C-alpha positions in Angstrom: 58.9 -189.1 -212.3 61.9 -187.0 -211.5 63.3 -187.1 -208.0 62.0 -184.4 -205.6 64.0 -181.2 -206.1 65.9 -182.2 -209.2 63.9 -180.2 -211.8 64.4 -176.4 -211.9 62.9 -173.4 -213.6 65.2 -172.1 -216.3 65.7 -168.7 -214.7 66.4 -167.4 -211.2 66.6 -164.1 -209.3 70.0 -162.9 -208.2 71.6 -160.0 -206.3 75.2 -159.2 -205.3 76.7 -157.5 -202.3 79.9 -155.7 -203.2 81.0 -154.9 -199.7 78.9 -151.7 -199.4 75.5 -152.3 -200.9 73.3 -154.9 -202.6 72.8 -154.6 -206.3 69.4 -154.4 -207.9 67.9 -157.9 -208.4 68.3 -159.4 -211.9 66.7 -162.4 -213.6 69.4 -164.7 -215.1 69.7 -168.2 -216.4 69.6 -170.7 -213.5 73.0 -172.2 -214.5 74.8 -168.8 -214.8 76.6 -168.3 -211.5 80.3 -167.5 -211.9 82.6 -167.1 -208.9 86.4 -167.2 -208.3 87.7 -170.6 -207.2 89.1 -168.8 -204.1 85.6 -167.7 -203.1 85.1 -167.8 -199.3 82.1 -170.2 -199.6 84.2 -172.8 -201.4 86.8 -172.9 -198.6 85.2 -171.8 -195.4 81.5 -172.7 -196.0 80.0 -169.2 -195.7 76.6 -170.3 -197.0 73.0 -170.6 -195.8 69.7 -171.2 -197.5 65.9 -171.6 -197.0 63.2 -173.8 -198.2 59.6 -172.7 -198.7 56.7 -173.4 -201.0 54.2 -171.7 -203.3 50.8 -173.3 -203.8 48.2 -173.0 -206.5 44.6 -172.4 -205.1 41.4 -173.4 -206.8 40.7 -169.7 -207.7 43.9 -169.7 -209.7 45.9 -167.6 -207.2 49.4 -168.5 -206.2 50.1 -168.3 -202.4 53.4 -168.6 -200.6 53.4 -170.3 -197.2 55.0 -168.5 -194.2 57.4 -166.5 -196.3 58.0 -163.9 -193.5 59.1 -166.6 -191.1 61.5 -168.1 -193.6 63.0 -164.8 -194.6 63.6 -163.9 -190.9 65.4 -167.2 -190.4 67.4 -166.6 -193.6 68.5 -163.2 -192.2 69.3 -164.8 -188.8 71.4 -167.6 -190.4 73.4 -164.9 -192.4 74.1 -162.9 -189.2 75.1 -166.0 -187.2 77.6 -166.9 -190.0 79.0 -163.4 -190.0 77.9 -162.9 -193.6 76.7 -159.6 -195.1 73.3 -158.6 -193.8 70.6 -159.3 -196.2 67.9 -156.7 -197.1 64.8 -158.6 -196.0 62.4 -156.4 -198.0 64.5 -156.9 -201.1 64.7 -160.6 -200.6 60.9 -160.8 -200.3 60.5 -158.8 -203.5 62.9 -161.2 -205.3 60.9 -164.2 -204.2 57.5 -162.7 -205.2 58.8 -161.5 -208.5 60.4 -164.8 -209.6 57.5 -166.9 -208.4 55.1 -164.5 -210.3 57.3 -164.9 -213.4 56.8 -168.7 -213.3 53.3 -168.7 -211.9 51.9 -170.8 -214.7 54.4 -173.5 -213.8 53.2 -173.9 -210.2 51.7 -177.4 -210.0 48.2 -178.2 -208.7 48.0 -179.6 -205.2 49.4 -181.8 -203.8 52.3 -180.5 -205.9 53.9 -177.1 -205.3 56.7 -174.8 -206.3 59.7 -175.2 -204.0 61.5 -171.9 -203.4 65.2 -172.0 -202.4 66.7 -168.7 -201.4 70.5 -169.1 -201.0 73.2 -166.8 -199.7 76.9 -167.5 -200.4 80.2 -165.7 -199.6 82.1 -164.7 -202.8 85.2 -162.8 -201.6 88.3 -164.4 -203.2 90.4 -164.7 -200.1 91.8 -168.0 -199.0 93.7 -166.3 -196.2 90.4 -165.5 -194.5 89.9 -168.8 -192.5 89.3 -166.8 -189.4 87.5 -163.8 -190.9 84.2 -163.3 -192.7 83.6 -162.7 -196.4 83.2 -159.1 -197.4 81.2 -159.8 -200.5 78.4 -162.2 -201.3 75.5 -163.1 -203.5 72.0 -164.3 -203.0 69.7 -166.1 -205.5 66.2 -167.5 -205.5 66.0 -170.9 -207.2 62.6 -172.5 -208.1 61.9 -176.2 -208.3 58.4 -177.6 -209.2 57.7 -180.6 -207.0 55.1 -183.3 -206.8 53.6 -185.0 -203.8 56.2 -186.2 -201.4 53.9 -189.1 -200.5 53.1 -190.2 -204.0 54.1 -193.8 -203.1 51.6 -193.9 -200.2 52.3 -193.4 -196.5 55.0 -195.6 -195.1 56.6 -195.3 -191.6 60.2 -194.5 -191.1 62.9 -196.4 -189.2 65.1 -194.2 -187.0 68.4 -195.1 -185.4 68.9 -193.3 -182.0 72.4 -191.9 -181.9 73.6 -191.0 -178.4 77.3 -190.6 -179.1 77.3 -188.0 -181.8 75.5 -184.8 -182.8 74.1 -183.7 -186.1 76.5 -180.7 -186.0 78.4 -178.4 -183.6 76.0 -177.4 -180.8 76.2 -173.6 -181.5 75.5 -174.1 -185.2 72.3 -176.1 -185.0 69.9 -173.2 -185.4 71.7 -172.0 -188.6 70.3 -173.4 -191.9 73.7 -174.1 -193.5 74.9 -176.8 -195.8 77.7 -177.9 -193.6 75.2 -179.1 -190.9 73.6 -181.4 -193.4 77.0 -182.6 -194.7 78.2 -183.5 -191.2 75.2 -185.8 -190.7 75.6 -187.7 -193.9 78.2 -190.4 -192.8 76.2 -191.4 -189.7 73.0 -191.6 -191.9 74.8 -193.7 -194.6 76.1 -196.1 -191.9 72.7 -196.4 -190.3 71.1 -197.3 -193.6 73.8 -199.9 -194.4 74.0 -201.5 -190.9 70.4 -201.4 -189.6 68.4 -200.4 -192.6 67.4 -197.1 -190.9 65.9 -194.3 -193.0 67.3 -191.6 -190.8 69.4 -191.0 -187.6 67.7 -189.3 -184.7 70.6 -187.5 -183.0 70.4 -187.7 -179.2 73.7 -186.5 -177.8 74.1 -187.7 -174.2 70.5 -189.0 -174.3 69.0 -185.6 -175.3 66.5 -186.2 -178.2 67.1 -183.4 -180.7 66.5 -183.8 -184.5 67.3 -186.0 -187.5 69.7 -185.1 -190.3 67.1 -183.1 -192.1 63.9 -182.8 -190.0 62.6 -182.0 -186.5 61.2 -184.8 -184.3 57.8 -184.8 -182.6 56.4 -187.4 -180.2 52.6 -187.6 -180.0 51.3 -189.3 -176.9 47.5 -189.2 -176.8 46.5 -185.5 -176.8 50.1 -184.3 -176.1 52.8 -183.3 -178.5 56.3 -183.4 -177.0 59.3 -181.9 -178.8 62.6 -180.3 -177.7 62.4 -176.7 -176.5 64.1 -174.2 -178.9 67.8 -173.6 -178.3 70.8 -173.0 -180.6 71.6 -176.7 -180.9 68.9 -177.6 -183.5 67.0 -176.0 -186.4 63.9 -174.0 -185.5 61.7 -175.5 -188.2 58.9 -173.4 -189.7 56.9 -176.6 -190.3 57.5 -177.6 -186.7 56.2 -174.2 -185.5 53.1 -174.5 -187.8 52.3 -178.1 -186.6 52.6 -177.1 -183.0 50.3 -174.1 -183.6 47.7 -176.3 -185.2 47.9 -178.9 -182.4 47.1 -176.1 -179.9 44.2 -175.0 -182.1 42.9 -178.5 -181.9 43.0 -178.4 -178.1 46.1 -180.6 -177.8 48.8 -180.0 -175.1 52.1 -178.9 -176.6 55.2 -179.6 -174.4 58.4 -178.0 -175.6 61.0 -179.5 -173.2 63.8 -181.8 -172.9 63.0 -185.4 -174.0 65.4 -188.2 -173.0 66.0 -191.4 -174.9 64.7 -193.4 -171.9 61.4 -191.4 -171.8 61.0 -191.6 -175.5 61.4 -195.4 -175.5 59.1 -195.8 -172.5 56.3 -193.6 -174.1 56.8 -195.0 -177.6 55.8 -198.5 -176.3 52.4 -197.3 -175.2 49.4 -198.3 -177.5 48.3 -195.3 -179.6 51.7 -193.4 -179.3 52.9 -191.8 -182.5 56.1 -190.1 -183.7 56.8 -188.0 -186.7 59.4 -185.9 -188.5 58.4 -182.4 -189.6 59.9 -180.5 -192.5 59.1 -178.4 -195.6 59.3 -181.2 -198.1 57.5 -184.0 -196.2 55.3 -181.8 -194.0 54.8 -184.6 -191.4 56.3 -188.0 -191.9 55.2 -190.9 -189.6 57.8 -192.8 -187.7 57.1 -196.5 -187.0 60.3 -198.0 -185.6 63.1 -196.8 -183.2 66.4 -198.6 -183.2 68.5 -198.4 -180.1 71.6 -200.4 -179.1 70.8 -203.2 -181.5 67.1 -203.5 -180.5 64.0 -202.4 -182.4 61.1 -200.7 -180.7 57.8 -200.1 -182.4 56.2 -196.7 -181.9 52.6 -197.6 -180.9 51.5 -200.3 -183.3 54.3 -199.4 -185.8 51.8 -198.0 -188.3 50.8 -194.6 -189.5 49.2 -192.6 -186.6 45.8 -191.0 -186.9 46.9 -187.8 -185.2 49.9 -187.5 -187.5 47.6 -187.7 -190.5 45.1 -185.3 -189.0 47.8 -182.6 -188.3 49.3 -183.0 -191.8 45.9 -182.8 -193.5 45.1 -179.6 -191.4 48.3 -178.0 -192.6 47.9 -179.0 -196.2 44.3 -177.7 -196.1 45.6 -174.2 -195.3 48.4 -174.4 -197.8 46.0 -175.5 -200.5 43.4 -172.9 -199.8 40.8 -175.5 -198.5 40.7 -174.2 -195.0 40.7 -170.7 -193.4 44.1 -169.1 -193.0 43.5 -168.0 -189.4 47.1 -167.2 -188.7 47.9 -165.1 -191.8 50.4 -167.6 -193.0 49.8 -167.2 -196.8 51.1 -164.4 -199.0 49.5 -163.9 -202.4 51.8 -163.5 -205.3 
């Protein structure tokens, strides 16, 4: 089976900003982007993106999960990167239209259609290192994906990194490619040196996020995760999981979590940890690696509450449970 996110629909939706207005959306071949080699994005990283999913329900309908929240974050990322303002209504229509065009290709659960809106700066101006791009383009790329857990649940090993951060502190809440790129070398080193799956960035002992997902600690009936600030990504899946935890009567604590407290709590029987994100939904963490020592989270296995929360979210996405919060948009 092809790796997650490597298969694409043959066409995508695209729109261009010429410095004054956005063009009407077009449907073009997915490999048809042309831009000047001096384009702002290629030199000064004026780019942001989103990741959301469309699901096929038993009644044959196609439903997109939390599109409004993702589009709002897309617009926010564009603003924080000083890029041209997107037209949120037009972006929503682009998403709905291109998903509808390939509705028959949306897989059955647990598969889905991954939707990747992308915004890049296109002005050919290599003298603009300290100025924003005047022109840009946005496109909506589609990728049919299977079950992220097709190999069965396994727990992840995380290296706790206290000396470095995933990205510049003021950039964390922007969903931009540079943030992921800046985390790659630490992740590669952690894989090679201690066989870690990911790095949990904890600058100066402050537990934040991994290279590509938010971090949640589950201690009994309490979920603990860092309070929102500009230093890390405000995950839509994170928000959804916390909402469902509250619905289940759990206590949700959004606050600072130190490495010392994390290691102390993780050692308790029944404690769980997980990473949340669009692709994996909620991935269990079994081992924390800190200063050359390994610490099991609880018993080191897959936690019951982690599975329960993931199943609750999947049930809404797949149309098997009531959508009490109005998270689904019908295509």
